[in-house]
C-alpha positions, -999 to 999 in steps of 0.1 A, spaced: 0 0 0 13 35 -9 11 55 23 5 92 24 35 111 39 50 146 42 87 154 41 102 183 60 139 194 59 170 176 47 196 153 62 195 119 78 161 104 76 138 106 106 105 87 102 77 95 126 48 71 132 16 82 150 -5 61 173 -40 45 170 -66 69 156 -38 95 151 -24 110 119 8 127 107 -8 162 114 -4 154 152 34 155 148 39 186 125 50 210 153 77 187 166 85 175 131 93 211 120 118 214 149 136 182 140 136 193 103 164 218 112 187 188 114 170 159 97 149 149 67 117 143 86 92 119 71 57 122 87 36 92 78 -2 84 78 -4 46 85 -31 26 67 -67 34 77 -55 67 92 -52 102 79 -50 105 41 -36 70 36 -58 44 18 -85 25 37 -85 -13 38 -106 -38 57 -74 -56 67 -54 -40 95 -25 -56 114 12 -51 121 24 -75 93 5 -54 67 17 -21 83 52 -35 82 49 -42 45 35 -7 39 64 9 58 91 -12 40 75 -2 7 77 35 17 114 31 28 122 14 -5 104 40 -26 123 68 -9 156 49 -10 161 52 28 187 36 50 203 45 83 168 55 94 161 72 127 126 60 136 101 75 162 69 57 170 42 65 196 19 38 210 7 17 180 34 35 159 59 25 185 49 -12 182 53 -9 144 87 9 149 99 -20 171 87 -46 146 103 -27 117 136 -25 136 135 -62 145 127 -72 109 150 -48 91 178 -40 116 201 -32 87 179 -2 78 179 14 112 203 38 128 184 46 160 149 38 174 128 59 197 96 44 212 71 66 230 51 51 258 47 15 247 67 -17 253 71 -50 235 49 -69 259 13 -80 249 -13 -54 259 -49 -65 265 -75 -48 243 -88 -17 261 -103 5 235 -138 -10 236 -153 20 253 -137 44 229 -149 24 199 -185 23 214 -183 61 217 -171 66 181 -198 42 168 -225 61 188 -219 92 166 -244 92 136 -216 106 114 -240 109 84 -263 132 104 -242 154 127 -237 190 115 -210 202 139 -181 192 160 -201 202 191 -227 176 182 -200 149 179 -185 160 212 -219 156 229 -221 120 216 -185 111 227 -185 126 262 -207 99 279 -183 73 266 -150 92 268 -152 116 298 -117 129 294 -118 163 276 -83 160 262 -90 126 246 -123 139 231 -104 169 216 -79 144 201 -108 126 182 -124 159 171 -92 168 153 -99 137 131 -131 152 118 -132 169 83 -159 182 59 -163 153 34 -186 176 14 -207 207 22 -226 200 54 -213 165 58 -186 155 84 -166 123 83 -137 107 102 -101 107 88 -97 71 101 -114 40 89 -134 32 120 -148 -1 109 -114 -13 96 -98 -5 130 -127 -17 152 -129 -51 134 -91 -57 139 -86 -41 173 -73 -74 188 -41 -71 168 -30 -37 182 -16 -52 215 6 -78 198 36 -91 217 71 -84 201 95 -102 224 118 -116 196 141 -113 178 165 -91 198 174 -57 184 209 -45 193 211 -9 180 206 22 201 170 25 213 153 51 235 121 43 253 103 74 267 74 69 291 49 92 308 53 94 345 15 91 349 11 64 323 8 27 330 20 15 296 56 10 307 60 0 343 92 -4 363 85 -41 362 87 -40 324 122 -26 322 141 -58 325 121 -74 297 125 -44 275 162 -44 279 165 -81 272 148 -76 238 163 -42 230 197 -48 243 211 -13 238 181 5 252 177 33 277 145 46 293 136 82 301 105 94 320 85 126 315 71 135 349 34 143 352 27 132 317 3 105 305 1 84 274 1 115 251 35 126 266 47 143 234 16 165 234 16 171 272 53 181 274 66 186 239 97 206 251 110 177 273 101 151 247 120 171 221 150 174 244 151 137 252 149 127 215 173 154 204 200 144 230 197 108 219 199 115 182 228 139 185 248 116 209 
């Protein structure tokens, strides 16, 4: 699948992969800062953003999509950043094509298996009569009973666009994602990856626990872990300055 992407700047390649229900637009502000030193490639993964929609959705297919993009752009010595689902894909890409990777950065996700926990969000999204709603406020009213966190609701509202005059739609393929949601927590405990890897976790997030660190470092043998205090799962949005600092120090080292 030919993925939609945007290139900023010049230099060593730096690919950025968004998380579930995200899109490359979420990373443009940080991407522009890294573009001072790197060729930043912001990517919409399949069933997200402006990339094609497909009923099939799993890491094996996303891996093929990303390898095709790297091949089309003649990339090697890639620096790769992935958040959440994008971090899982980044890990899998690095494990599968280590010869293409220079450094790997994984934001708030580990290689362990994660139980499916998006059911309530998907119920909320499916509760929106997307063919009938006329404003973002209407959509928000449908989502809040299912997703009481205002910041998370705002994240989903950014995925709305005017498909045609007076008709809203989602940028993501809701059915394609919902029907394959079990794949998103896949375990990636082999093979080992022995190039420099940085895991960044949110201090208030439960995605990477202290008890996970030994396992992470047994799989990603040259990994280090940084923590952003008082940040949750969307750590790059909650504290972009510290996130940028951690990544920049790691890439420039």
